[in-house]
C-alpha positions as CSV (number, residue, x, y, z in Angstrom):
1,M,99.1,-39.2,53.3
2,K,95.9,-41.2,53.7
3,K,94.6,-38.6,56.0
4,H,95.3,-35.9,53.4
5,H,93.4,-37.8,50.6
6,R,90.4,-38.2,52.9
7,K,90.1,-34.5,53.5
8,I,90.1,-33.8,49.8
9,F,87.4,-36.4,49.2
10,I,85.3,-34.9,52.0
11,L,85.7,-31.4,50.5
12,I,84.7,-32.7,47.0
13,V,81.6,-34.3,48.5
14,F,80.7,-31.1,50.4
15,V,81.1,-29.0,47.3
16,Y,78.9,-31.5,45.3
17,V,76.2,-31.3,48.0
18,V,76.2,-27.5,48.1
19,F,75.9,-27.3,44.3
20,S,73.1,-29.9,44.3
21,L,71.2,-27.9,46.9
22,Y,71.7,-24.7,45.0
23,A,70.5,-26.3,41.8
24,A,67.4,-27.8,43.5
25,Y,66.6,-24.4,45.0
26,N,66.8,-22.7,41.5
27,V,64.6,-25.4,40.0
28,F,61.9,-25.6,42.6
29,F,61.8,-22.2,44.3
30,N,63.3,-19.5,42.0
31,T,60.8,-19.0,39.0
32,K,62.2,-15.6,37.8
33,V,65.4,-16.8,36.2
34,I,65.9,-14.7,33.1
35,T,68.6,-15.6,30.6
36,R,69.8,-13.5,27.7
37,V,67.7,-15.6,25.4
38,H,64.4,-14.9,27.3
39,R,64.9,-11.2,28.0
40,V,62.3,-8.9,26.3
41,V,63.4,-5.4,25.7
42,K,60.5,-2.9,25.5
43,K,60.6,0.6,24.5
44,I,58.7,3.1,26.5
45,T,58.4,6.8,26.2
46,V,59.8,8.8,29.1
47,A,58.6,12.4,29.3
48,T,61.4,14.9,29.7
49,S,61.4,18.7,29.6
50,G,62.9,18.6,26.1
51,G,60.2,16.2,24.7
52,G,59.7,12.5,24.5
53,V,62.7,10.2,24.7
54,V,62.5,6.5,23.9
55,A,64.4,4.3,26.4
56,P,64.7,0.6,26.6
57,Y,62.9,-1.2,29.3
58,I,63.7,-4.7,30.4
59,G,60.4,-6.3,31.3
60,D,59.5,-9.5,33.2
61,D,57.2,-10.8,30.4
62,V,57.9,-14.2,28.9
63,W,58.8,-13.9,25.2
64,N,56.3,-15.2,22.7
65,P,58.0,-16.0,19.3
66,W,54.5,-15.8,17.5
67,E,53.5,-12.5,19.0
68,D,54.0,-10.4,15.8
69,E,52.1,-13.0,13.7
70,Q,49.2,-13.0,16.1
71,A,49.1,-9.2,16.2
72,N,49.1,-9.1,12.4
73,A,46.3,-11.7,12.2
74,L,44.2,-9.8,14.8
75,S,44.7,-6.6,12.9
76,A,43.7,-8.2,9.6
77,L,40.6,-9.7,11.2
78,H,39.6,-6.3,12.6
79,K,40.0,-4.7,9.2
80,Q,37.9,-7.4,7.6
81,R,35.1,-6.9,10.2
82,E,35.3,-3.1,9.7
83,A,35.1,-3.5,5.9
84,F,32.1,-5.9,6.2
85,R,30.4,-3.4,8.6
86,Q,30.8,-0.6,6.1
87,Y,29.6,-2.8,3.3
88,Q,26.4,-3.6,5.3
89,E,25.9,0.1,6.0
90,R,26.1,0.8,2.3
91,I,23.6,-1.9,1.5
92,D,21.2,-0.7,4.1
93,K,21.6,2.9,2.9
94,N,20.9,1.9,-0.7
95,R,18.0,-0.5,0.1
96,P,14.7,1.2,-0.6
97,K,13.0,2.0,2.7
98,R,9.6,0.3,3.2
99,Y,6.6,1.6,5.1
100,K,3.5,-0.1,6.6
101,V,0.0,1.2,6.2
102,Q,-3.2,-0.4,7.4
103,I,-6.6,0.0,5.6
104,W,-9.7,-0.4,7.6
105,G,-12.6,-1.1,5.2
106,K,-15.8,0.1,6.9
107,A,-17.7,0.8,3.7
108,A,-18.2,-1.3,0.5
109,I,-16.1,1.0,-1.6
110,G,-13.2,-0.4,0.4
111,L,-13.5,-3.6,-1.6
112,Y,-13.2,-1.6,-4.8
113,L,-10.1,0.1,-3.5
114,W,-8.5,-3.2,-2.3
115,E,-9.5,-5.7,-5.0
116,H,-10.1,-3.6,-8.1
117,I,-7.5,-0.8,-7.6
118,L,-4.7,-2.2,-5.5
119,E,-5.4,-5.8,-6.7
120,G,-4.9,-7.2,-3.3
121,P,-5.9,-10.7,-2.2
122,L,-8.6,-11.4,0.5
123,N,-8.8,-14.3,2.9
124,P,-11.1,-16.1,3.3
125,T,-12.5,-15.8,-0.2
126,D,-16.0,-16.3,1.2
127,I,-17.8,-12.9,0.7
128,Q,-20.1,-13.7,3.6
129,A,-17.2,-14.1,6.1
130,Q,-17.3,-11.9,9.2
131,W,-13.6,-11.1,9.1
132,R,-11.5,-10.8,5.9
133,E,-8.0,-9.6,5.5
134,G,-5.1,-9.4,3.0
135,E,-1.6,-8.0,2.4
136,I,0.1,-6.5,-0.7
137,Q,3.2,-4.5,-1.5
138,V,2.7,-1.5,-3.7
139,G,5.6,0.9,-4.3
140,K,7.4,1.5,-1.0
141,I,4.3,0.6,1.1
142,D,3.3,-2.8,2.6
143,F,-0.5,-2.6,2.8
144,S,-2.6,-4.7,5.1
145,F,-6.4,-4.6,4.7
146,Y,-9.2,-5.5,7.2
147,T,-12.9,-5.6,6.4
148,G,-16.1,-7.3,7.5
149,P,-18.7,-7.0,10.3
150,A,-16.3,-8.5,12.9
151,V,-13.7,-5.7,12.3
152,I,-14.7,-3.5,15.2
153,Q,-13.1,-0.7,17.1
154,G,-10.2,-1.8,19.3
155,H,-9.9,-5.3,17.8
156,V,-7.7,-4.6,14.7
157,P,-4.1,-5.8,15.3
158,L,-2.4,-2.5,14.9
159,D,1.2,-2.9,13.8
160,T,1.8,0.6,12.3
161,D,1.0,4.2,13.1
162,S,-0.4,4.9,9.6
163,V,-4.0,4.2,8.9
164,V,-6.4,4.6,6.0
165,L,-10.1,4.6,7.0
166,V,-12.7,3.8,4.4
167,L,-16.1,5.2,5.3
168,N,-19.6,5.8,4.0
169,G,-21.1,9.3,4.4
170,R,-24.1,9.1,2.0
171,E,-26.8,9.4,4.6
172,Q,-27.2,10.3,8.3
173,Q,-27.2,6.8,9.7
174,K,-23.9,6.1,7.8
175,I,-22.5,9.4,9.0
176,S,-23.2,8.5,12.6
177,Y,-21.4,5.2,12.2
178,A,-18.4,6.8,10.4
179,T,-18.2,9.5,13.1
180,R,-17.7,6.8,15.8
181,W,-14.8,5.3,13.8
182,L,-13.2,8.8,13.4
183,Q,-13.5,9.3,17.2
184,H,-11.9,6.0,17.8
185,V,-8.9,6.9,15.6
186,Q,-8.7,10.3,17.3
187,T,-8.4,8.4,20.7
188,L,-5.6,6.3,19.2
189,M,-3.8,9.4,18.1
190,Q,-4.0,10.9,21.6
191,F,-2.2,7.8,22.9
192,H,0.3,8.1,20.0
193,A,-0.7,4.6,18.7
194,V,-1.6,6.3,15.4
195,N,0.2,9.3,13.9
196,R,-1.0,9.5,10.3
197,V,-4.5,9.2,9.0
198,A,-6.2,9.2,5.6
199,V,-9.9,8.8,4.8
200,V,-11.5,7.3,1.7
201,L,-15.1,8.6,1.8
202,L,-18.1,7.7,-0.2
203,G,-19.5,11.2,0.1
204,S,-23.0,12.7,-0.4
205,E,-24.3,12.4,-3.9
206,R,-25.1,16.1,-3.6
207,C,-21.6,16.8,-2.3
208,T,-22.8,18.0,1.1
209,N,-20.0,16.7,3.4
210,D,-19.6,19.4,6.0
211,W,-19.8,16.9,8.8
212,I,-16.3,15.7,8.2
213,S,-14.8,19.1,7.8
214,P,-13.8,19.5,11.5
215,Y,-11.8,16.3,11.3
216,L,-9.5,17.6,8.5
217,R,-6.1,18.8,9.6
218,R,-6.5,22.1,7.8
219,H,-9.4,22.8,10.1
220,G,-7.7,21.7,13.3
221,G,-8.4,18.0,13.0
222,F,-6.2,15.0,12.5
223,V,-7.1,13.7,9.0
224,D,-4.1,14.3,6.8
225,L,-5.7,13.2,3.5
226,L,-9.2,12.9,2.2
227,F,-10.0,10.8,-1.0
228,L,-13.6,11.9,-1.8
229,V,-16.1,10.4,-4.3
230,Y,-18.0,12.8,-6.6
231,D,-17.1,16.2,-8.1
232,S,-16.8,18.0,-4.8
233,P,-15.6,21.6,-4.9
234,W,-13.3,20.7,-2.0
235,V,-10.9,18.8,-4.3
236,N,-7.6,20.6,-4.5
237,D,-5.1,17.8,-5.2
238,K,-3.2,18.8,-2.0
239,D,-5.0,17.3,0.9
240,V,-8.4,16.5,-0.8
241,F,-8.4,14.2,-3.9
242,Q,-11.2,12.9,-6.0
243,W,-11.8,9.2,-5.9
244,P,-13.8,7.0,-8.3
245,L,-17.1,5.5,-7.2
246,G,-16.3,2.1,-8.8
247,V,-18.5,-0.9,-9.1
248,A,-21.3,-2.0,-6.7
249,T,-19.3,-4.3,-4.5
250,Y,-22.1,-4.2,-1.9
251,R,-24.1,-6.1,-4.6
252,Q,-21.3,-8.6,-5.0
253,F,-20.2,-7.2,-8.4
254,P,-17.0,-9.2,-9.1
255,V,-13.5,-8.4,-10.4
256,V,-13.9,-9.1,-14.1
257,M,-10.8,-10.4,-16.0
258,P,-10.9,-9.4,-19.7
259,N,-10.3,-12.1,-22.3
260,S,-10.1,-12.4,-26.1
261,H,-13.8,-13.5,-26.4
262,M,-14.9,-10.4,-24.6
263,V,-13.1,-8.3,-27.1
264,S,-13.9,-10.0,-30.4
265,S,-17.2,-11.7,-29.9
266,T,-20.3,-10.6,-31.8
267,R,-22.7,-9.0,-29.4
268,P,-26.4,-9.6,-30.2
269,F,-27.8,-6.3,-28.6
270,L,-27.1,-2.7,-29.4
271,C,-27.6,-1.5,-25.8
272,N,-28.9,-2.3,-22.4
273,F,-30.5,-0.6,-19.4
274,L,-31.5,-2.6,-16.3
275,G,-32.4,-0.4,-13.4
276,T,-35.0,1.4,-11.3
277,V,-37.3,3.8,-13.2
278,Y,-38.5,6.7,-11.1
279,N,-41.5,8.8,-12.0
280,N,-40.7,12.1,-13.8
281,S,-37.0,11.1,-14.0
282,S,-34.5,11.1,-16.8
283,R,-34.8,7.3,-16.8
284,E,-38.5,7.4,-17.5
285,T,-37.7,9.7,-20.5
286,L,-35.1,7.3,-21.7
287,M,-37.4,4.3,-21.6
288,G,-40.2,6.2,-23.3
289,I,-37.9,7.1,-26.2
290,L,-36.8,3.5,-26.7
291,K,-40.4,2.3,-26.8
292,Q,-41.6,5.1,-29.1
293,T,-38.9,4.4,-31.7
294,G,-39.1,0.6,-31.4
295,L,-35.4,0.5,-30.4
296,D,-36.3,-1.3,-27.2
297,K,-36.5,-4.5,-29.3
298,E,-32.8,-4.1,-30.1
299,C,-31.7,-3.5,-26.6
300,I,-32.0,-5.3,-23.3
301,T,-34.2,-3.2,-21.1
302,T,-35.7,-4.1,-17.8
303,G,-37.2,-1.4,-15.5
304,R,-38.4,-1.8,-11.9
305,E,-40.3,0.7,-9.9
306,K,-38.5,0.1,-6.5
307,W,-34.8,0.2,-5.8
308,L,-33.4,-3.0,-4.2
309,P,-30.2,-2.7,-2.2
310,Q,-29.2,-6.3,-2.9
311,E,-29.2,-8.4,-6.0
312,T,-30.3,-12.0,-6.1
313,V,-27.9,-14.5,-7.7
314,E,-30.2,-14.7,-10.7
315,S,-30.6,-10.9,-11.1
316,L,-26.8,-10.4,-10.9
317,R,-26.3,-13.1,-13.5
318,L,-28.8,-11.4,-15.8
319,Y,-27.2,-8.0,-15.4
320,Q,-23.7,-9.3,-16.1
321,T,-25.1,-11.1,-19.2
322,A,-26.7,-7.9,-20.4
323,L,-23.4,-6.0,-20.1
324,A,-21.4,-8.8,-21.8
325,Q,-23.9,-9.0,-24.8
326,S,-24.4,-5.3,-25.4
327,E,-22.3,-2.9,-27.4
328,L,-23.5,0.1,-25.3
329,T,-24.7,0.6,-21.8
330,L,-27.1,3.5,-21.2
331,C,-26.3,5.5,-18.1
332,P,-29.0,8.1,-17.2
333,V,-28.4,10.4,-14.3
334,G,-29.8,9.6,-10.8
335,I,-29.2,11.8,-7.8
336,N,-25.7,12.2,-9.3
337,T,-24.3,11.7,-12.8
338,E,-21.6,9.3,-11.6
339,C,-23.1,5.8,-11.1
340,Y,-21.8,2.2,-10.6
341,R,-23.2,1.3,-14.0
342,I,-20.5,3.3,-15.7
343,Y,-17.7,1.3,-14.2
344,E,-19.5,-2.0,-14.5
345,A,-20.0,-1.4,-18.2
346,C,-16.3,-0.7,-18.6
347,A,-15.4,-4.0,-16.9
348,Y,-17.3,-5.8,-19.7
349,G,-16.2,-3.7,-22.6
350,S,-19.7,-2.2,-23.1
351,V,-19.3,1.5,-23.9
352,P,-21.1,3.8,-21.4
353,V,-23.5,6.2,-23.0
354,V,-23.6,8.9,-20.4
355,E,-26.1,11.7,-19.8
356,D,-23.7,14.7,-19.6
357,M,-25.7,16.8,-17.1
358,V,-24.8,18.3,-13.7
359,T,-27.3,17.3,-11.1
360,P,-28.8,19.6,-8.4
361,G,-26.8,20.0,-5.2
362,G,-23.4,21.3,-4.0
363,C,-21.2,19.5,-6.6
364,S,-18.9,21.4,-8.8
365,A,-20.6,23.0,-11.8
366,A,-17.3,23.8,-13.6
367,R,-16.9,23.1,-17.3
368,S,-15.1,19.8,-16.6
369,S,-18.1,18.5,-14.6
370,P,-19.8,16.2,-14.3
371,L,-17.5,13.1,-14.2
372,R,-14.5,15.4,-13.8
373,L,-12.2,12.5,-12.8
374,L,-13.1,10.3,-15.7
375,K,-13.0,13.0,-18.3
376,A,-9.5,14.1,-17.1
377,A,-8.4,10.5,-17.6
378,G,-9.6,10.5,-21.2
379,A,-12.6,8.2,-20.8
380,P,-13.7,6.9,-24.2
381,F,-17.4,7.2,-23.4
382,I,-20.3,8.6,-25.5
383,F,-21.7,11.8,-23.9
384,L,-25.2,12.9,-24.7
385,K,-26.8,16.2,-23.5
386,D,-30.3,14.9,-24.2
387,W,-31.8,11.4,-24.6
388,K,-33.5,12.7,-27.8
389,E,-30.1,12.2,-29.4
390,L,-30.2,8.5,-28.7
391,P,-32.2,7.2,-31.8
392,G,-29.7,8.9,-34.1
393,L,-26.8,7.4,-32.2
394,L,-28.2,3.9,-32.3
395,E,-28.8,4.2,-36.1
396,K,-25.1,5.0,-36.5
397,E,-24.3,2.0,-34.3
398,K,-26.1,-0.3,-36.7
399,M,-23.8,0.9,-39.5
400,M,-20.5,0.0,-37.7
401,S,-18.6,-3.0,-38.8
402,Q,-17.6,-5.8,-36.5
403,E,-13.9,-4.8,-36.8
404,E,-14.8,-1.2,-35.7
405,R,-16.7,-2.5,-32.7
406,T,-13.9,-4.9,-31.8
407,E,-11.3,-2.1,-31.9
408,R,-13.5,0.2,-29.8
409,R,-14.1,-2.5,-27.3
410,R,-10.4,-3.2,-27.0
411,K,-9.6,0.5,-26.5
412,L,-12.3,0.7,-23.7
413,L,-10.9,-2.3,-21.8
414,E,-7.3,-1.1,-22.1
415,W,-8.4,2.4,-20.9
416,Y,-10.2,1.0,-17.9
417,S,-7.2,-1.1,-16.9
418,S,-5.0,1.9,-17.3
419,F,-7.4,4.1,-15.3
420,R,-7.3,1.7,-12.4
421,Q,-3.5,1.6,-12.6
422,Q,-3.4,5.4,-12.5
423,M,-5.6,5.4,-9.4
424,K,-3.3,2.8,-7.8
425,D,-0.2,4.9,-8.5
426,R,-1.8,8.1,-7.4
427,F,-3.1,6.6,-4.1
428,T,0.3,5.2,-3.1
429,E,2.3,8.2,-4.3
430,V,0.1,10.6,-2.3
431,L,0.4,8.5,0.8
432,E,4.2,8.2,0.4
433,E,4.5,11.9,-0.1
434,T,2.3,13.0,2.8
435,F,2.9,10.3,5.3
436,F,6.6,9.4,4.8
437,K,8.3,12.4,3.1
438,N,10.4,13.2,6.2
439,S,10.8,9.6,7.5
């Protein structure tokens, strides 16, 4: 009996050891145990001759109870990112496109363009500085301006392929200098550093500007636009536009800000003329008439026999004072009818009295000339065909009331401000249309 119990005990121990070893094996060596709870059934498409049949597939992947939530979260995040991307695209599409244009001022009229027309700043403010520059936004264009003796070929930091070159073509020496700059820009175009070019040109007072013709695109050149001073017959408002002469910036004539005193003050003089008087000229005739009638005592008149390219500090002050204290500024013709004095008088609210006569040369002789640009803009000037009309005009001036003079002065200052704004708009619109229409 004892022997029988012992066999049973040994058998139980043996079975226990076997199950223990089996359990240990499953725990430490068999990692692919899959229970019903951990099975993942996946559907796959099995191609058959009759079409696609969906059949269950029992995979070996471990079940993730948050799989659906994570998938939904990822899908939502993707949709948010896509919606934001589309929103950014709409913003970029609706945002006005901006363009860059550099202006290289290699003639004094560049300062009239920049400071008086575009109203751009200049740094440094010292007018004697060798290098001056500034930036301004007008319309869709970001303008940058460079001027001064130190602005030389190859040393302007070019950050755009669109350039406006301001040049002087009045005399042969100036033309030679201007030609070198045009050739420099032509080289830049050959290397595709510059693709669009406009020129603002102080042309010949006799409108003889044939030297620049080969550079115009219409004649096989590279200049897309030409803004030309004086009543040239070339002006077509397509690729050649008339540009105002402006004030004598080369003589440091400043930007004048109108004020109430300038409008309403009582001015002690009827008229002024300060300038060079040439023999056998219209100016000599004017001065003679003033002296003969005694009207020179009611006007500020100073004549000199020799033209001086630069004003002294004192002569500039006297000239500005004469403009500010006179009701009228007398503007006799020189080589051309258009002169700096006209614009300088407007700046101070002194009405220009203009000799309405076409001068010899190649300028337009149409009915709208001379001063075609100013007349088209409705300039409130007094036009005389002969200086013999001046005494009668000045007698009428004496009869005007202060209120009438104040109102006339106000209209002149408003017109001049409006005229400069028109030139600003025209300049930028023409550049946008020609340079960037297809951009």
